[in-house]
A tleap script that builds the chain and sets N, CA, C and O, in Angstrom:
source leaprc.protein.ff14SB
mol = sequence {
  NMET ASN HIE THR LEU PHE VAL ALA ALA ALA
  TYR ALA VAL SER ALA LEU GLY LEU GLY GLY
  LEU ALA LEU TRP ILE VAL ARG ASP GLN ARG
  ALA ARG LYS ARG GLU LEU ALA ALA LEU GLU
  GLN ALA GLY VAL THR ARG ARG SER GLY SER
  LYS SER CALA
}
set mol.1.N position { 77.016 99.707 60.928 }
set mol.1.CA position { 77.201 99.083 62.228 }
set mol.1.C position { 78.460 99.653 62.879 }
set mol.1.O position { 79.500 99.835 62.248 }
set mol.2.N position { 78.313 99.915 64.133 }
set mol.2.CA position { 79.426 100.466 64.883 }
set mol.2.C position { 79.840 99.453 65.951 }
set mol.2.O position { 79.052 99.091 66.824 }
set mol.3.N position { 81.063 99.015 65.863 }
set mol.3.CA position { 81.579 97.984 66.781 }
set mol.3.C position { 82.562 98.571 67.785 }
set mol.3.O position { 83.346 97.843 68.393 }
set mol.4.N position { 82.519 99.879 67.956 }
set mol.4.CA position { 83.478 100.545 68.837 }
set mol.4.C position { 83.406 100.018 70.263 }
set mol.4.O position { 84.440 99.785 70.890 }
set mol.5.N position { 82.200 99.830 70.778 }
set mol.5.CA position { 82.053 99.345 72.150 }
set mol.5.C position { 82.629 97.931 72.302 }
set mol.5.O position { 83.305 97.632 73.286 }
set mol.6.N position { 82.357 97.078 71.330 }
set mol.6.CA position { 82.893 95.713 71.384 }
set mol.6.C position { 84.418 95.713 71.339 }
set mol.6.O position { 85.066 94.996 72.102 }
set mol.7.N position { 84.985 96.511 70.449 }
set mol.7.CA position { 86.446 96.565 70.317 }
set mol.7.C position { 87.066 97.134 71.594 }
set mol.7.O position { 88.081 96.622 72.066 }
set mol.8.N position { 86.474 98.175 72.152 }
set mol.8.CA position { 86.995 98.759 73.383 }
set mol.8.C position { 86.912 97.759 74.531 }
set mol.8.O position { 87.839 97.658 75.335 }
set mol.9.N position { 85.809 97.022 74.612 }
set mol.9.CA position { 85.664 96.012 75.666 }
set mol.9.C position { 86.697 94.893 75.492 }
set mol.9.O position { 87.252 94.400 76.474 }
set mol.10.N position { 86.950 94.498 74.257 }
set mol.10.CA position { 87.934 93.448 74.002 }
set mol.10.C position { 89.336 93.905 74.428 }
set mol.10.O position { 90.088 93.146 75.039 }
set mol.11.N position { 89.671 95.150 74.096 }
set mol.11.CA position { 90.964 95.683 74.517 }
set mol.11.C position { 91.050 95.775 76.041 }
set mol.11.O position { 92.088 95.464 76.626 }
set mol.12.N position { 89.972 96.197 76.676 }
set mol.12.CA position { 89.963 96.322 78.138 }
set mol.12.C position { 90.140 94.966 78.808 }
set mol.12.O position { 90.917 94.839 79.754 }
set mol.13.N position { 89.435 93.962 78.329 }
set mol.13.CA position { 89.559 92.618 78.902 }
set mol.13.C position { 90.974 92.078 78.688 }
set mol.13.O position { 91.553 91.463 79.584 }
set mol.14.N position { 91.518 92.311 77.511 }
set mol.14.CA position { 92.886 91.859 77.230 }
set mol.14.C position { 93.894 92.569 78.125 }
set mol.14.O position { 94.814 91.943 78.651 }
set mol.15.N position { 93.720 93.875 78.294 }
set mol.15.CA position { 94.636 94.640 79.142 }
set mol.15.C position { 94.554 94.165 80.592 }
set mol.15.O position { 95.579 94.025 81.259 }
set mol.16.N position { 93.345 93.918 81.075 }
set mol.16.CA position { 93.196 93.406 82.441 }
set mol.16.C position { 93.828 92.026 82.588 }
set mol.16.O position { 94.477 91.736 83.593 }
set mol.17.N position { 93.635 91.188 81.593 }
set mol.17.CA position { 94.231 89.852 81.640 }
set mol.17.C position { 95.744 89.903 81.641 }
set mol.17.O position { 96.388 89.210 82.428 }
set mol.18.N position { 96.321 90.720 80.764 }
set mol.18.CA position { 97.781 90.838 80.708 }
set mol.18.C position { 98.335 91.482 81.971 }
set mol.18.O position { 99.393 91.089 82.462 }
set mol.19.N position { 97.621 92.471 82.496 }
set mol.19.CA position { 98.051 93.092 83.747 }
set mol.19.C position { 98.014 92.105 84.900 }
set mol.19.O position { 98.913 92.092 85.740 }
set mol.20.N position { 96.975 91.278 84.943 }
set mol.20.CA position { 96.883 90.252 85.978 }
set mol.20.C position { 98.011 89.237 85.882 }
set mol.20.O position { 98.581 88.832 86.896 }
set mol.21.N position { 98.326 88.831 84.668 }
set mol.21.CA position { 99.441 87.887 84.479 }
set mol.21.C position { 100.766 88.508 84.906 }
set mol.21.O position { 101.583 87.853 85.554 }
set mol.22.N position { 100.977 89.761 84.544 }
set mol.22.CA position { 102.212 90.435 84.928 }
set mol.22.C position { 102.324 90.547 86.445 }
set mol.22.O position { 103.394 90.319 87.009 }
set mol.23.N position { 101.228 90.894 87.102 }
set mol.23.CA position { 101.221 90.981 88.561 }
set mol.23.C position { 101.507 89.624 89.190 }
set mol.23.O position { 102.280 89.527 90.143 }
set mol.24.N position { 100.891 88.587 88.662 }
set mol.24.CA position { 101.109 87.235 89.165 }
set mol.24.C position { 102.578 86.828 89.022 }
set mol.24.O position { 103.153 86.239 89.937 }
set mol.25.N position { 103.179 87.140 87.880 }
set mol.25.CA position { 104.579 86.785 87.632 }
set mol.25.C position { 105.496 87.508 88.607 }
set mol.25.O position { 106.415 86.902 89.159 }
set mol.26.N position { 105.256 88.794 88.825 }
set mol.26.CA position { 106.098 89.575 89.743 }
set mol.26.C position { 105.976 89.034 91.162 }
set mol.26.O position { 106.979 88.869 91.856 }
set mol.27.N position { 104.738 88.758 91.596 }
set mol.27.CA position { 104.540 88.236 92.956 }
set mol.27.C position { 105.180 86.861 93.112 }
set mol.27.O position { 105.774 86.568 94.149 }
set mol.28.N position { 105.063 86.021 92.096 }
set mol.28.CA position { 105.656 84.687 92.160 }
set mol.28.C position { 107.180 84.768 92.174 }
set mol.28.O position { 107.840 84.016 92.891 }
set mol.29.N position { 107.733 85.682 91.382 }
set mol.29.CA position { 109.187 85.845 91.365 }
set mol.29.C position { 109.700 86.257 92.744 }
set mol.29.O position { 110.710 85.733 93.214 }
set mol.30.N position { 109.013 87.182 93.384 }
set mol.30.CA position { 109.418 87.617 94.715 }
set mol.30.C position { 109.331 86.471 95.721 }
set mol.30.O position { 110.195 86.331 96.587 }
set mol.31.N position { 108.291 85.657 95.604 }
set mol.31.CA position { 108.148 84.512 96.512 }
set mol.31.C position { 109.273 83.508 96.293 }
set mol.31.O position { 109.823 82.980 97.260 }
set mol.32.N position { 109.624 83.237 95.033 }
set mol.32.CA position { 110.710 82.286 94.760 }
set mol.32.C position { 112.040 82.821 95.273 }
set mol.32.O position { 112.859 82.056 95.782 }
set mol.33.N position { 112.262 84.130 95.142 }
set mol.33.CA position { 113.509 84.719 95.655 }
set mol.33.C position { 113.587 84.589 97.172 }
set mol.33.O position { 114.655 84.317 97.722 }
set mol.34.N position { 112.438 84.786 97.857 }
set mol.34.CA position { 112.427 84.612 99.319 }
set mol.34.C position { 112.716 83.165 99.681 }
set mol.34.O position { 113.471 82.902 100.617 }
set mol.35.N position { 112.123 82.222 98.953 }
set mol.35.CA position { 112.377 80.803 99.236 }
set mol.35.C position { 113.830 80.449 98.994 }
set mol.35.O position { 114.432 79.715 99.778 }
set mol.36.N position { 114.397 80.966 97.914 }
set mol.36.CA position { 115.794 80.688 97.608 }
set mol.36.C position { 116.712 81.267 98.684 }
set mol.36.O position { 117.676 80.621 99.097 }
set mol.37.N position { 116.415 82.466 99.128 }
set mol.37.CA position { 117.216 83.085 100.183 }
set mol.37.C position { 117.128 82.274 101.472 }
set mol.37.O position { 118.129 82.113 102.170 }
set mol.38.N position { 115.942 81.761 101.791 }
set mol.38.CA position { 115.785 80.948 103.002 }
set mol.38.C position { 116.574 79.648 102.878 }
set mol.38.O position { 117.197 79.212 103.845 }
set mol.39.N position { 116.555 79.035 101.717 }
set mol.39.CA position { 117.315 77.801 101.520 }
set mol.39.C position { 118.814 78.058 101.613 }
set mol.39.O position { 119.541 77.281 102.232 }
set mol.40.N position { 119.280 79.144 101.002 }
set mol.40.CA position { 120.704 79.461 101.071 }
set mol.40.C position { 121.117 79.792 102.503 }
set mol.40.O position { 122.224 79.460 102.926 }
set mol.41.N position { 120.225 80.448 103.247 }
set mol.41.CA position { 120.494 80.753 104.665 }
set mol.41.C position { 120.621 79.462 105.462 }
set mol.41.O position { 121.400 79.392 106.412 }
set mol.42.N position { 119.855 78.434 105.079 }
set mol.42.CA position { 119.892 77.155 105.786 }
set mol.42.C position { 121.089 76.297 105.368 }
set mol.42.O position { 121.320 75.234 105.944 }
set mol.43.N position { 121.846 76.753 104.374 }
set mol.43.CA position { 123.034 76.016 103.970 }
set mol.43.C position { 122.867 75.139 102.749 }
set mol.43.O position { 123.802 74.439 102.360 }
set mol.44.N position { 121.710 75.162 102.146 }
set mol.44.CA position { 121.483 74.383 100.936 }
set mol.44.C position { 122.160 75.119 99.781 }
set mol.44.O position { 121.964 76.320 99.597 }
set mol.45.N position { 122.951 74.390 99.014 }
set mol.45.CA position { 123.669 75.016 97.902 }
set mol.45.C position { 123.056 74.595 96.574 }
set mol.45.O position { 122.317 73.613 96.494 }
set mol.46.N position { 123.371 75.343 95.555 }
set mol.46.CA position { 122.872 75.047 94.218 }
set mol.46.C position { 123.790 74.045 93.524 }
set mol.46.O position { 125.011 74.087 93.675 }
set mol.47.N position { 123.180 73.154 92.770 }
set mol.47.CA position { 123.993 72.203 92.014 }
set mol.47.C position { 124.761 72.893 90.900 }
set mol.47.O position { 125.823 72.427 90.488 }
set mol.48.N position { 124.214 74.024 90.405 }
set mol.48.CA position { 124.872 74.724 89.321 }
set mol.48.C position { 125.972 75.653 89.810 }
set mol.48.O position { 126.655 76.284 89.003 }
set mol.49.N position { 126.151 75.743 91.113 }
set mol.49.CA position { 127.179 76.593 91.686 }
set mol.49.C position { 128.574 76.070 91.362 }
set mol.49.O position { 128.737 74.909 90.987 }
set mol.50.N position { 129.576 76.930 91.507 }
set mol.50.CA position { 130.937 76.504 91.205 }
set mol.50.C position { 131.417 75.510 92.261 }
set mol.50.O position { 131.125 75.643 93.450 }
set mol.51.N position { 132.152 74.524 91.796 }
set mol.51.CA position { 132.671 73.480 92.697 }
set mol.51.C position { 134.158 73.731 92.918 }
set mol.51.O position { 134.890 74.056 91.983 }
set mol.52.N position { 134.587 73.579 94.149 }
set mol.52.CA position { 136.017 73.735 94.424 }
set mol.52.C position { 136.739 72.446 94.054 }
set mol.52.O position { 136.287 71.348 94.379 }
set mol.53.N position { 137.856 72.598 93.377 }
set mol.53.CA position { 138.602 71.449 92.876 }
set mol.53.C position { 139.518 70.867 93.906 }
set mol.53.O position { 140.216 69.891 93.631 }
savepdb mol mol.pdb
quit
């Protein structure tokens, strides 16, 4: 029995899935950075930012 086609298909599906997740993460990161920049432009500050004494 030769399972080469099944193994190749499994690798292809996995690669597509991982590539899709990576693309989703990159796009989401860029969107969050844009939102953060818009909030900082509006004057909203981070709670974790340094506080003046």
